[in-house]
C-alpha positions in Angstrom: 12.1 51.6 113.1 13.8 48.8 111.3 10.6 46.7 111.6 8.6 49.5 110.3 10.8 49.8 107.2 10.8 46.0 106.7 7.0 46.0 107.0 6.7 48.8 104.5 8.8 47.0 102.1 6.9 43.9 102.4 3.7 45.8 102.1 5.0 47.5 99.0 6.0 44.2 97.5 2.6 42.8 98.2 1.1 45.9 96.5 3.3 45.6 93.5 2.6 41.9 93.3 -1.1 42.6 93.4 -0.7 45.4 90.9 1.4 43.1 88.6 -1.2 40.3 89.0 -4.2 42.4 88.3 -2.2 44.0 85.3 -1.2 40.6 83.9 -4.8 39.3 84.5 -6.2 42.3 82.8 -3.8 41.9 79.9 -4.6 38.2 79.6 -8.3 38.9 79.7 -7.7 41.6 77.1 -5.7 39.2 74.9 -8.3 36.5 75.4 -11.0 38.9 74.4 -8.8 39.9 71.3 -8.3 36.2 70.3 -12.0 35.6 70.8 -12.9 38.7 68.8 -10.5 37.3 66.0 -12.1 34.0 66.1 -15.6 35.6 65.8 -14.3 37.7 63.0 -12.9 34.7 61.1 -16.1 32.7 61.7 -18.3 35.7 60.5 -16.1 36.1 57.5 -16.4 32.5 56.7 -20.1 32.6 57.2 -20.3 35.7 55.0 -18.3 34.0 52.3 -20.4 30.9 52.6 -23.6 33.0 52.4 -22.1 34.9 49.4 -21.4 31.6 47.6 -24.9 30.3 48.4 -26.3 33.6 47.1 -24.2 33.3 43.9 -25.4 29.7 43.6 -28.9 30.8 44.1 -28.6 33.5 41.5 -27.0 31.0 39.0 -30.0 28.6 39.7 -32.4 31.5 39.1 -30.7 32.5 35.9 -30.8 28.8 34.7 -34.4 28.7 35.6 -35.0 31.8 33.8 -33.2 30.5 30.8 -35.1 27.2 30.9 -38.4 29.2 31.5 -37.6 31.3 28.3 -36.7 28.2 26.4 -39.9 26.4 27.4 -42.0 29.5 26.7 -40.4 29.9 23.3 -41.0 26.1 22.7 -44.7 26.3 23.8 -45.3 29.4 21.5 -43.6 27.8 18.5 -45.6 24.5 18.7 -48.6 25.7 16.9 -46.6 27.3 14.1 -44.3 24.4 13.9 -47.1 21.8 13.7 -48.8 23.9 11.1 -45.6 24.0 9.1 -44.9 20.4 9.5 -48.3 19.4 8.3 -48.3 21.8 5.4 -45.2 20.4 3.7 -45.1 17.2 1.6 -41.2 16.9 1.8 -40.0 14.4 4.1 -36.6 16.0 4.5 -38.1 19.3 5.6 -40.1 17.5 8.2 -37.1 15.8 9.7 -35.2 19.1 9.6 -38.0 20.8 11.5 -38.1 18.1 14.1 -34.3 18.5 14.7 -34.8 22.3 15.0 -37.6 21.8 17.4 -35.5 19.5 19.6 -32.7 22.0 19.7 -35.1 24.8 20.7 -35.9 23.1 24.0 -32.9 20.8 24.7 -29.5 22.4 24.9 -27.5 19.9 22.8 -25.5 20.1 19.6 -26.3 16.6 18.5 -29.8 15.5 17.3 -30.1 12.5 15.0 -33.4 11.0 13.6 -33.5 7.3 12.8 -36.5 6.0 10.6 -37.5 2.3 10.6 -37.2 0.7 7.2 -39.0 -2.2 5.7 -36.1 -4.5 6.8 -36.7 -3.6 10.5 -33.5 -1.4 10.5 -33.3 1.9 12.1 -31.4 4.1 9.5 -30.2 7.7 10.2 -31.9 10.4 8.1 -29.2 12.6 6.5 -30.1 16.2 6.2 -28.9 18.6 3.4 -25.2 19.3 3.7 -24.4 16.2 5.8 -21.8 13.8 4.5 -22.8 10.3 3.4 -20.0 9.0 5.7 -22.1 10.0 8.5 -24.7 7.4 7.6 -25.5 4.9 10.4 -28.0 2.3 11.2 -29.0 0.0 14.0 -30.8 -3.3 14.2 -33.6 -3.6 16.7 -32.0 -4.0 20.2 -28.6 -2.8 19.0 -27.1 0.1 20.9 -29.0 2.8 22.6 -31.0 3.6 19.4 -31.9 0.0 18.8 -32.8 -0.6 22.5 -35.1 2.4 22.4 -36.8 1.1 19.3 -37.1 -2.5 20.6 -38.4 -1.6 24.0 -40.4 1.3 22.8 -39.4 3.4 25.8 -37.0 6.3 26.4 -33.4 5.0 27.0 -30.5 6.8 28.7 -26.9 6.2 28.1 -25.0 5.2 31.3 -27.9 5.7 33.6 -29.8 3.3 35.9 -33.5 4.0 35.7 -35.6 1.2 37.0 -38.9 3.0 36.0 -37.9 3.3 32.4 -35.9 0.2 31.9 -37.7 -2.4 33.9 -34.7 -2.8 36.3 -32.0 -3.2 33.6 -29.0 -0.9 33.3 -29.2 1.6 30.5 -27.0 0.6 27.5 -23.5 1.8 27.3 -23.4 1.9 23.5 -22.7 5.0 21.5 -21.1 7.6 23.7 -22.4 10.3 21.2 -26.0 9.5 22.1 -27.1 10.5 25.7 -30.8 9.8 25.2 -33.0 7.9 22.7 -36.7 8.5 22.3 -38.9 6.3 20.2 -41.3 7.8 17.6 -44.6 5.8 18.1 -48.0 6.2 16.5 -50.7 4.0 17.8 -48.3 1.4 19.0 -46.4 1.4 15.7 -42.8 2.2 15.8 -41.8 4.8 13.2 -38.3 5.7 14.3 -36.1 7.0 17.1 -34.7 10.4 18.0 -31.3 10.5 19.5 -29.7 13.4 21.3 -26.2 14.1 22.4 -24.9 14.9 25.9 -26.6 17.7 27.9 -26.8 19.2 31.4 -30.0 17.5 32.5 -32.8 19.3 34.3 -35.2 16.5 34.9 -37.7 17.5 32.2 -36.0 16.1 29.2 -38.1 12.8 29.1 -41.4 14.7 29.1 -40.2 17.3 26.6 -38.7 14.6 24.2 -41.9 12.5 24.5 -43.9 15.5 23.5 -41.6 16.2 20.4 -41.7 12.5 19.5 -45.6 12.6 19.6 -45.7 15.6 17.4 -43.1 13.9 14.9 -45.2 10.6 14.9 -48.5 12.5 14.0 -46.7 14.7 11.3 -45.0 11.7 9.7 -48.2 9.7 9.5 -50.1 12.6 8.1 -47.4 13.1 5.5 -47.5 9.5 4.5 -51.3 9.7 4.2 -51.2 12.9 2.1 -48.5 11.5 -0.1 -50.6 8.4 -0.7 -53.6 10.5 -1.5 -51.5 12.7 -3.9 -50.1 9.5 -5.5 -53.6 8.2 -6.0 -54.8 11.5 -7.5 -51.8 11.4 -10.0 -51.9 7.8 -10.8 -54.0 5.6 -13.2 -55.7 3.0 -11.0 -55.5 0.2 -13.6 -52.0 0.5 -15.0 -50.2 2.2 -12.2 -48.9 4.9 -14.7 -49.0 8.5 -14.3 -52.4 9.9 -15.3 -53.3 12.9 -17.5 -53.6 15.2 -14.5 -50.1 14.4 -13.4 -48.7 14.7 -17.0 -49.9 18.2 -17.4 -48.5 19.2 -14.0 -45.1 18.1 -15.2 -45.6 19.8 -18.6 -45.5 23.2 -16.9 -42.4 22.5 -15.0 -40.7 21.1 -18.0 -41.6 23.8 -20.3 -40.3 26.4 -17.9 -36.9 24.5 -17.7 -36.8 24.1 -21.5 -37.3 27.8 -22.2 -34.8 28.8 -19.4 -32.2 26.3 -20.9 -33.1 26.5 -24.5 -33.7 22.8 -24.9 -36.5 20.9 -26.7 -39.4 18.8 -25.5 -40.6 16.0 -27.7 -44.0 14.4 -27.4 -44.7 10.8 -28.5 -48.5 10.0 -28.6 -49.7 6.6 -29.4 -52.6 4.1 -29.0 -53.1 0.4 -29.4 -54.4 -0.6 -32.8 -57.7 -2.4 -33.1 -58.1 -2.4 -29.3 -62.0 -2.5 -29.5 -61.5 -5.7 -31.5 -59.2 -7.2 -28.9 -61.8 -6.4 -26.2 -64.8 -7.6 -28.1 -62.9 -11.0 -29.1 -61.3 -11.7 -25.7 -63.3 -9.9 -23.1 -62.7 -6.7 -21.2 -60.7 -8.6 -18.5 -58.2 -9.6 -21.2 -58.1 -6.0 -22.5 -57.3 -4.7 -19.0 -54.5 -7.2 -18.7 -53.2 -6.2 -22.1 -53.1 -2.5 -20.9 -51.2 -3.4 -17.8 -48.6 -5.6 -19.5 -48.1 -3.0 -22.4 -47.6 -0.2 -19.7 -45.0 -2.4 -17.8 -43.1 -3.1 -21.2 -43.0 0.6 -22.2 -41.9 1.7 -18.7 -38.9 -0.8 -18.8 -37.5 0.8 -22.0 -38.3 4.5 -21.0 -35.8 6.6 -19.4 -36.6 8.0 -15.9 -36.4 11.5 -17.0 -39.3 11.0 -19.3 -42.9 11.3 -18.3 -44.9 8.3 -19.4 -48.7 8.5 -18.7 -52.0 6.8 -19.7 -53.7 9.6 -21.7 -57.1 7.9 -21.9 -58.6 4.6 -22.8 -55.9 2.7 -25.0 -54.0 6.0 -25.6 -50.7 6.8 -24.0 -48.3 9.7 -24.0 -44.7 10.2 -23.4 -43.0 13.6 -22.8 -39.2 13.6 -23.4 -37.5 16.6 -22.1 -34.2 17.6 -23.7 -34.7 15.2 -26.6 -35.0 16.3 -30.3 -37.9 14.9 -32.3 -35.5 13.0 -34.5 -34.2 11.1 -31.4 -37.7 10.8 -30.1 -38.7 9.1 -33.3 -35.9 6.5 -32.8 -37.1 5.8 -29.3 -40.8 5.8 -30.5 -40.0 3.1 -33.2 -38.1 1.1 -30.6 -41.3 1.1 -28.4 -43.4 0.2 -31.4 -41.2 -2.8 -32.4 -40.9 -4.1 -28.8 -44.8 -4.1 -28.5 -45.4 -5.7 -31.9 -42.8 -8.5 -31.2 -43.9 -9.1 -27.6 -45.9 -12.3 -27.0 -49.1 -10.7 -25.7 -51.9 -13.2 -25.0 -54.3 -13.6 -28.0 -52.0 -11.5 -30.1 -52.7 -13.9 -33.1 -56.3 -13.0 -33.0 -55.5 -9.3 -33.9 -56.1 -8.1 -37.6 -52.2 -7.5 -37.9 -51.4 -10.9 -36.3 -49.9 -9.1 -33.4 -50.6 -6.4 -30.8 -49.5 -3.1 -32.4 -49.5 0.6 -31.9 -49.7 3.7 -34.1 -48.2 7.0 -33.0 -47.0 10.4 -33.8 -44.1 12.6 -32.7 -43.8 16.3 -32.5 -41.5 18.7 -30.7 -41.6 22.0 -28.7 -40.7 24.7 -29.6 -39.8 23.6 -33.2 -43.3 22.4 -34.3 -45.5 24.6 -31.9 -45.2 27.5 -29.5 -47.0 25.5 -26.7 -47.0 21.9 -25.6 -50.7 21.8 -26.1 -50.2 22.6 -29.9 -47.4 20.0 -30.1 -49.8 17.4 -28.6 -52.3 18.3 -31.3 -49.6 18.0 -33.9 -48.5 14.5 -32.5 -52.2 13.5 -32.5 -52.5 14.5 -36.2 -49.4 12.3 -37.1 -51.0 9.4 -35.1 -54.1 9.7 -37.1 -52.0 9.7 -40.2 -50.2 6.5 -39.1 -53.5 4.7 -38.8 -54.6 5.9 -42.2 -51.4 4.5 -43.7 -52.0 1.1 -42.4 -51.2 1.2 -38.6 -48.2 -0.3 -36.7 -46.1 2.8 -37.4 -45.0 6.0 -36.0 -44.8 9.3 -38.1 -42.9 12.4 -37.4 -44.7 15.6 -37.7 -43.5 17.6 -40.7 -44.0 21.5 -40.7 -46.7 22.7 -43.0 -45.5 24.8 -46.0 -47.6 26.7 -48.5 -46.0 24.7 -51.3 -47.6 21.5 -49.8 -51.0 22.8 -51.2 -49.7 22.4 -54.7 -48.7 18.8 -53.9 -52.2 18.0 -52.5 -50.9 17.3 -49.0 -53.2 18.3 -46.2 -52.3 18.0 -42.5 -54.9 16.3 -40.4 -55.6 18.3 -37.2 -58.3 16.9 -35.0 -60.7 19.1 -32.9 -59.2 19.9 -29.5 -60.6 17.7 -26.7 -62.6 19.6 -24.1 -60.6 17.8 -21.4 -57.3 19.3 -22.5 -56.0 22.3 -20.6 -55.8 25.2 -23.1 -53.7 27.2 -20.6 -50.8 24.7 -20.6 -47.7 26.4 -22.0 
């Protein structure tokens, strides 16, 4: 009986041990599975977070690509209009301003500077309207990033190593404001350099800036050629003075200003006395040299606000905006005296023993209600000067009915067919 009880106890112990073992093992397995599940959950969460960040980065790149695409499309659509606008203006400052705007349309930077090459081989910054003179800057060839781009005639980057662009040399660490410098070249001729500030590069900046620089080059050359053509159209080929065409262009502008401000415009018309005699005696080459030298002499003593032009042959005209006819007469006599005392070649062969001029002065609106009429009146006074012996300038005097009683008649020549009767 005792043995039976002991055996039962032992058996029960074994059973309890087995139950405890299996329970512990099951609990351990359960705990292990729980830890494994937690580890899997953490890994999954990390993977989800990583994928979420990757997706966000992808969306950011897509947004940036969309932004760049919109910027580039806008740029491409603007090119025809911009080129047309650039080539239709004759103002250099407007061209530079349009180039700056074009760069900012395609490159996200707040700094765009244009440097033009001057006759001294210096790259000087072009200041736009509203910019302070203190912002002026210049670079010699090879100096700084701008100078390096101009000298090497290739795109240069600040703080970048680019063997393809720099021939194996480190990019210049010069002006921290300038991140990239692009030369403006037309048929191997350097015109200037475009500098831009720091940006978030996309890899397309070189091609885009090269395209803009090419547009700028063609536009600047066309502008220079058109300006030269316009200058030739408005300039007398012999003396280099303004010609009649330019004179009447300026008349319109000056008259509008005079009417608006209530100021006068005086006209001084003169020609060289006995010029045919000078030509016949000394030859036409000598006559041409006289015209050139006399033009230079009068230019030196004429204020810049005046318009001095060769009116035709040996005849010259000066428009003096804002000057009364009395003050214009003082100026005219000064011109006459300077000419008569100047040691022109062959002066002693002239009938008066010197090269002299005769002229007339009249004023708008005092003497006439149009500049055309004022020129006629000045011409009449010029003829009167010649009739009274030459080498003199007469002031137009208004015609009064009482002058008929004194036997004084005003000489008024027939209008020249080449004069513009529509000039105000």
